[in-house]
C-alpha positions in Angstrom: 14.1 24.2 -8.4 11.7 26.5 -6.6 12.2 26.8 -2.9 9.4 28.3 -0.9 9.3 29.3 2.7 6.0 31.1 3.3 3.7 29.7 6.0 0.8 28.7 3.8 2.9 26.5 1.6 4.8 25.0 4.6 1.4 24.2 6.2 0.2 22.3 3.1 3.2 20.0 3.1 3.3 19.4 6.9 1.1 16.3 7.1 -0.1 13.1 5.4 -3.1 10.9 5.8 -2.3 10.0 9.4 -3.1 13.6 10.5 0.4 13.9 12.1 2.0 17.2 11.2 5.2 19.3 11.6 6.0 22.4 9.7 9.0 22.0 7.4 11.7 24.7 7.1 10.8 25.1 3.4 9.3 23.2 0.5 11.5 22.5 -2.6 9.6 21.8 -5.9 12.0 19.6 -7.9 11.8 19.5 -11.7 14.6 17.1 -12.5 17.6 15.1 -11.3 19.8 18.2 -11.3 17.4 19.9 -8.9 17.6 16.9 -6.5 21.4 17.0 -6.6 21.3 20.8 -5.9 18.9 20.3 -3.0 21.1 17.6 -1.3 24.2 19.8 -1.6 22.3 22.8 -0.2 20.9 20.9 2.8 24.3 19.3 3.6 25.9 22.7 3.6 23.2 24.3 5.7 22.8 21.3 8.1 19.2 20.5 7.1 17.5 17.2 6.3 15.3 16.2 3.4 11.9 14.5 3.3 11.0 13.3 -0.2 7.2 13.6 -0.8 4.9 12.3 -3.5 1.2 13.0 -3.0 1.1 12.6 0.8 -1.5 9.8 0.8 0.5 7.5 3.2 -1.0 6.1 6.4 2.2 5.9 8.5 3.6 9.4 8.6 6.4 8.6 6.1 6.3 11.9 4.4 5.6 14.0 7.6 8.7 16.3 8.1 10.5 16.6 11.4 12.2 19.8 12.7 15.0 21.0 10.5 13.7 19.3 7.4 13.0 20.6 3.9 10.2 18.8 2.0 11.3 17.7 -1.5 8.1 17.7 -3.5 8.2 15.5 -6.6 4.8 16.5 -8.0 6.3 18.5 -10.8 8.3 15.5 -12.0 5.3 13.9 -13.5 6.2 12.8 -17.1 5.8 9.4 -18.6 9.1 9.5 -20.5 8.7 6.3 -22.6 6.4 3.3 -23.1 8.6 0.7 -24.7 6.3 -2.2 -25.9 9.2 -4.2 -27.4 10.9 -4.5 -24.0 7.6 -4.3 -22.1 8.7 -1.5 -19.8 7.8 2.1 -19.1 10.3 4.8 -17.9 8.5 7.4 -15.7 9.3 10.2 -13.3 8.3 9.7 -9.6 5.4 12.3 -9.7 3.3 10.3 -12.2 -0.1 9.5 -10.7 -0.5 5.7 -10.7 -4.0 5.7 -12.4 -2.7 7.9 -15.2 0.2 5.5 -15.9 -2.3 2.5 -15.9 -4.5 4.3 -18.4 -1.6 5.3 -20.6 -0.2 1.8 -21.0 -3.6 0.3 -21.6 -3.7 2.1 -24.9 -0.7 0.0 -25.9 -2.3 -3.3 -24.9 -0.5 -3.5 -21.6 -1.2 -3.1 -17.9 0.7 -1.9 -14.9 -0.8 -4.1 -12.2 -0.1 -2.5 -8.8 -3.4 -0.8 -7.8 -3.4 0.7 -4.3 -6.8 2.1 -3.2 -5.4 5.7 -3.6 -4.4 5.1 -7.2 -6.3 8.1 -8.4 -4.1 10.4 -6.4 -1.0 8.5 -5.2 2.2 8.6 -7.3 4.7 6.0 -8.6 7.5 7.4 -6.5 5.4 7.0 -3.3 4.4 3.5 -4.4 8.1 2.6 -4.8 9.0 4.1 -1.5 6.4 2.1 0.4 6.3 -1.0 -1.9 2.5 -0.4 -2.4 0.3 -3.3 -3.5 -3.5 -3.4 -3.9 -6.2 -6.0 -4.7 -4.4 -7.4 -7.7 -1.2 -8.2 -5.7 -2.5 -11.7 -5.0 -1.8 -12.7 -8.6 0.4 -10.0 -10.0 2.5 -9.0 -7.0 3.4 -5.7 -5.5 5.4 -2.7 -6.7 8.7 -4.5 -6.1 7.8 -7.0 -8.7 7.7 -4.3 -11.4 10.6 -2.1 -10.6 13.3 -3.0 -13.1 15.5 0.0 -12.4 15.8 3.3 -10.6 17.7 6.6 -10.7 18.1 8.2 -7.3 20.1 11.0 -5.7 21.7 9.6 -2.5 22.3 11.5 0.7 25.8 12.2 -0.4 24.6 14.0 -3.5 25.8 11.2 -5.8 23.5 9.9 -8.5 22.8 6.2 -8.5 21.5 5.1 -11.9 20.6 1.6 -13.0 18.0 1.7 -15.8 19.1 -0.9 -18.4 16.3 -2.5 -20.3 17.5 -6.0 -20.0 15.9 -9.1 -18.6 19.1 -10.5 -17.0 22.0 -8.8 -15.4 24.6 -10.1 -12.9 27.2 -7.4 -13.3 28.0 -5.8 -10.0 25.4 -5.8 -7.2 21.7 -5.3 -7.8 21.0 -2.3 -5.5 17.7 -1.5 -7.1 15.6 -3.5 -4.6 17.1 -1.4 -1.7 15.1 1.6 -2.8 11.8 -0.2 -2.9 10.2 0.2 0.4 13.0 2.5 1.7 10.5 5.3 2.5 12.9 8.0 1.3 15.6 7.1 3.8 18.3 6.3 1.2 17.8 9.0 -1.4 15.4 10.9 -3.7 14.1 8.7 -6.5 14.1 10.7 -9.8 13.3 8.1 -12.4 11.8 4.6 -12.4 11.9 1.8 -15.0 8.8 -0.3 -14.6 7.8 -3.7 -16.0 4.6 -4.0 -17.9 2.4 -7.1 -18.7 -0.1 -7.8 -21.5 -3.7 -7.1 -20.8 -5.8 -10.2 -19.9 -8.2 -11.6 -22.5 -11.1 -12.1 -20.1 -12.1 -11.1 -16.6 -14.9 -12.5 -14.4 -16.0 -10.9 -11.0 -17.9 -12.6 -8.2 -19.4 -11.5 -4.8 -19.4 -14.5 -2.4 -21.6 -14.1 0.7 -21.0 -16.1 3.9 -23.0 -16.6 7.1 -19.8 -16.6 9.2 -16.4 -15.1 9.1 -14.9 -18.5 9.8 -16.5 -19.9 6.6 -15.1 -17.0 4.6 -11.6 -17.8 6.0 -11.9 -21.4 5.1 -13.0 -20.4 1.6 -9.9 -18.3 1.2 -7.7 -21.2 2.4 -9.3 -23.6 -0.1 -9.0 -21.2 -3.0 -5.4 -20.4 -2.4 -4.5 -24.1 -1.9 -6.3 -25.3 -5.0 -4.0 -23.9 -7.7 -6.6 -21.2 -8.7 -4.8 -17.9 -8.7 -7.4 -15.0 -8.6 -6.2 -11.6 -9.7 -8.2 -10.3 -6.7 -9.5 -11.9 -3.5 -10.8 -9.3 -1.1 -12.6 -9.8 2.3 -15.0 -7.7 4.3 -16.2 -8.5 7.8 -19.6 -7.8 9.3 -18.6 -4.4 10.7 -17.4 -3.2 7.4 -20.5 -4.5 5.7 -22.8 -2.7 8.1 -20.8 0.5 7.7 -21.3 0.4 4.0 -25.0 -0.4 4.4 -25.4 2.8 6.4 -23.3 4.8 4.1 -24.9 3.8 0.8 -27.5 1.5 -0.6 -26.0 -1.9 -1.4 -27.6 -5.1 -2.5 -26.2 -7.6 0.1 -28.4 -10.3 1.7 -29.3 -10.1 5.4 -27.7 -12.4 7.9 -24.3 -12.1 6.1 -21.2 -11.9 8.3 -18.5 -11.8 5.6 -18.1 -11.1 1.9 -15.4 -12.1 -0.6 -14.9 -10.4 -3.9 -13.2 -12.7 -6.3 -11.9 -11.7 -9.7 -10.4 -14.1 -12.2 -8.6 -13.1 -15.3 -6.5 -14.5 -18.2 -7.2 -16.4 -21.4 -10.9 -17.2 -21.9 -10.5 -21.0 -21.6 -8.5 -20.9 -18.4 -10.8 -18.3 -16.8 -13.9 -20.5 -17.5 -12.1 -23.5 -16.0 -11.1 -21.5 -13.0 -14.7 -20.3 -12.5 -16.0 -23.9 -12.4 -13.3 -24.9 -10.0 -14.0 -21.9 -7.8 -17.7 -22.5 -7.5 -17.2 -26.2 -6.7 -14.7 -25.2 -3.9 -17.0 -22.8 -2.1 -20.5 -24.2 -2.8 -20.9 -25.8 0.6 -19.7 -22.6 2.4 -21.4 -19.8 0.5 -24.8 -18.4 1.5 -25.1 -16.8 -2.0 -22.9 -16.3 -5.1 -23.4 -13.2 -7.3 -21.6 -13.2 -10.7 -21.2 -9.9 -12.5 -22.9 -10.0 -15.9 -21.6 -6.8 -17.3 -19.4 -3.8 -16.5 -22.2 -2.2 -14.5 -22.4 -5.2 -12.3 -18.6 -5.2 -11.8 -18.8 -1.6 -10.8 -21.5 -2.3 -8.3 -19.5 -5.1 -6.7 -16.3 -3.0 -6.4 -18.3 0.0 -5.2 -19.1 -1.9 -2.1 -15.4 -2.4 -1.4 -14.4 1.2 -2.2 -17.2 2.5 0.1 -15.6 1.0 3.2 -13.0 3.7 4.0 -15.4 6.7 3.6 -18.2 4.9 5.5 -16.0 4.4 8.6 -16.5 8.0 9.6 -20.1 7.1 10.4 -18.8 5.0 13.3 -16.2 7.4 14.9 -14.3 10.5 14.0 -10.8 8.9 14.1 -9.5 5.7 12.7 -6.1 4.0 13.2 -5.5 2.2 9.9 -3.1 -0.7 10.1 -2.2 -3.1 7.3 -0.9 -6.2 9.0 -0.1 -9.4 7.0 -0.4 -13.0 8.1 0.1 -16.3 6.4 -3.0 -17.1 4.4 -3.4 -20.3 6.4 -3.8 -18.3 9.6 -6.2 -15.7 8.1 -9.4 -17.0 9.9 -7.5 -17.1 13.2 -6.2 -13.6 12.7 -9.6 -12.1 11.9 -11.1 -13.8 15.1 -8.2 -12.4 17.2 -8.7 -8.9 15.9 -12.4 -9.1 16.6 -11.6 -10.2 20.1 -9.3 -7.2 20.6 -12.2 -4.9 19.7 -14.5 -6.7 22.2 -11.8 -6.4 25.0 -11.4 -2.7 24.6 -15.0 -1.9 23.7 -13.9 -0.4 20.3 -15.2 -1.1 16.8 -12.5 -2.9 14.9 -13.2 -3.1 11.2 -11.3 -5.7 9.1 -11.2 -5.8 5.3 -8.6 -6.1 2.6 -6.5 -8.4 0.5 -7.4 -11.9 1.8 -5.6 -13.7 -1.0 -2.2 -12.6 0.3 -3.1 -12.3 4.0 -2.8 -8.5 4.0 -5.7 -7.2 6.2 -6.5 -3.6 6.9 -7.4 -3.4 10.5 -9.2 -0.2 11.4 -9.6 0.7 15.1 -12.3 3.3 15.4 -11.9 5.9 18.1 -11.8 9.6 18.9 -8.4 11.3 19.2 -9.9 14.1 21.3 -11.2 11.7 23.9 -8.2 10.8 26.1 -9.7 7.6 27.4 -10.8 6.3 24.0 -7.5 7.2 22.4 -5.5 5.4 25.1 -7.7 2.3 24.6 -7.1 2.5 20.8 -3.3 2.6 21.3 -3.5 -0.4 23.6 -5.7 -2.2 21.0 -3.1 -1.4 18.3 -0.4 -2.9 20.4 -2.4 -6.1 21.0 -3.2 -6.4 17.3 0.4 -6.2 16.4 1.3 -8.8 19.1 -1.4 -11.1 17.8 -0.2 -10.7 14.3 3.4 -11.6 15.1 2.3 -14.5 17.2 0.6 -15.9 14.1 3.8 -15.6 12.1 2.7 -12.3 10.5 4.3 -8.9 10.0 3.4 -5.4 11.0 2.9 -4.0 7.5 2.2 -5.3 4.1 2.1 -2.2 2.0 1.8 1.0 4.1 5.3 0.9 5.4 6.7 1.8 8.8 7.1 5.6 8.8 6.6 7.2 12.2 3.5 5.3 13.4 4.9 1.7 13.4 8.4 2.5 14.5 7.7 2.0 18.2 6.5 -1.6 17.5 9.4 -2.8 15.4 10.8 -4.7 18.4 7.8 -7.0 18.3 9.0 -8.4 15.0 12.7 -7.6 14.6 15.8 -8.3 16.6 18.1 -5.4 17.4 20.9 -7.1 15.4 18.7 -6.9 12.2 17.9 -3.3 12.8 21.6 -2.6 13.2 22.4 -4.2 9.8 19.7 -2.0 8.2 21.2 1.1 9.8 24.6 0.2 8.4 23.2 -0.1 4.9 21.6 3.4 5.3 24.8 4.8 6.6 26.6 3.7 3.4 24.3 5.6 1.2 23.4 8.5 3.5 26.3 8.9 5.9 25.2 12.1 7.4 21.6 10.8 8.0 19.9 13.7 6.2 17.4 11.6 4.2 14.0 11.4 6.0 15.4 11.1 9.5 13.5 9.3 12.2 11.5 7.1 9.7 11.6 3.3 9.1 14.4 2.4 11.5 
């Protein structure tokens, strides 16, 4: 373990994608489980706390340290330890970049489906800590659906290890799911056993154009109720479309207020049947349907979706990026409600994301340096969360709680539920040294 205290290093590890920052006391670069055990023992002895950190790509401040904290960087623990095709699992260290893992298993004829937008830089450990998803979650599920086992160093310094490569086990309690989405509040994850699935035989990609947001919402409801299960079903509203138009040249017809990107995959026969059913379902709603003919077409369609986040800076210097989730049946209502919040506060509210599972990225565009606009943005955030919960939704689908959503937990959770969660944490981290002030 290398422990560094110089100001330049501490500054580099003081923030994440939210822009919130606090200088840690030191940064520990871990290279194995033994290092994690040593760090926990050191911090307990010195009265310090620990903030586990992957790549710092999170949007809720989950890896931002607080005073009296040491950042435990896992970037050096970046080995793919084993790809076991017979048992369809991969054993990896937490610092493995998600895209690298996906590329590695592809060579064996398998895929690791979770595909967060930051997959070229985010790490498996961070994905586990936040239960990251991505466009393919609508069919394949989120990170939790692929974590078969974990090794983690608890706040006591003990090592929890459950890495058996079996399909069934009811011996003892299954504590593995506790670590998924725990945001580093229970321990430092040091190894992860991940489930793999075979690569699909065929994939088809479509861009569906709609004259109204309501029509797009109805299309999503029809698709998800039909038995068709797309591997991706993404939505963009008019504001995000216009942002992308200004940011880069895109071939989208005029008069369009919403887009859906639909991807079907599987065996060739079933994909062709799903295509026919899809087009029949949306033919009366769509203004235009574009089917990708080759890999270049597929890239052009997905380039529109990937261009949203960088294009938002054309609107305002600061964005509050929330990832609320509502029942798919309430998607159209939710999108209308978020648009109304933007009108009420006079702020651009850009909505896009994973329509197939109701996980929408709501971006409130503002200026942190303008006190009036910033206050409006915070009020708009509150109203968006309240609207989400009123529709039967939740405050986060894949970003987590961290620091930024913690003040709003009362909108969704009773005090009694939070107390139960705190008791679970106390059992694994009795001194409260693991990522204090986050999640709860």
